[in-house]
C-alpha angles and dihedrals in degrees: 000000000000118000118235116243114261117257091243094056107124096228090049092049090049093050089049093053092049091049091051091053093045091052092056112115125238088251091055090052090051090051092051089048090053092050090052091046090052091051089048092053093052090047093052092048090051091049092047092050090049092054092046090055089046090051091051089050091051090048090053092049092047091055094044096051124064096187109118094213093055092046090054090049091050091051092048092047092047090051090048091048091051091051092047091048092051095045094046093047091050094047099043103035108099119242118249116260126217109249089225095051110143116250091240089072090066096097093047092047090052091045092052090052091052091049089051092052093045095048092048091051090048095049099044095110098046090046091057091053095097088064093060102077093053091046091052094048091049097042100043097075091044091050091052090052091047092049092051091047091048090055090055095039115021090187087080088072091055090052090053092051095086091058091049090050092049091050091049091050090050090052092047090053101037099049098053092042090051092047092050089050093054092046092052092049091047092050091053090046091052090052091050092048090054091046092050095040090235129136117259118260 
C-alpha cells in the first residue's frame, strides 16, 4: 500500500496553493483586481504630489539663481519631470471599468492589473531617462568646482565618502527588491495564463 505524501511536502504544498487559486471565482478575481486598482490610484496620487513639490522647488531655485547654465538645467529638469509625471500617471492609473461588466471578466481584469504593475516595474529606469539631461547640466558646474577643491584639499573626498556609501547601499537594496517584485508578478501572471488557457505576455 502506497503511503500518502505528508502535508508539509513542498510539491504537495505547491499543488495545494495552485488549486486554491484555480478555485477562486470570477467575482473573487474582480475583488482582488479592485484592491490592486485602489492601491495603484493612491500610489499614482503620491507620485504626482511628489513631482508637484519637486517642480515648486525647481521654480524657487530658478528664481533664486541668476546663473544661465543653472537656469537651463532647471528648465530641462522641470520639462523632464513633467514628462515623467505624465507618462507614469498614464501607465499606472487604472482604466475605468463598466459598472455592468459581467463577472466572468474578473480574471482578465485582474490579469491586466498585474500586467500594468509588472510593466511599470520593468520600465522604471528608461522612464526616468528624461531627467538625466537636466541633472547633468546642473551637476556639471558643481562637479568642476568640487574637483578643483579636492585637488587643493583631498579631505573633501573623504567627507563625500558617506554619501557614496549610502548610494551604493540603496542600489544594493533597491535592485534585488525590484527584481523579486517582478518575479512575483510574473509567476502569478504565468499561473493566470495557464488558468485562462492564454499565451504568456
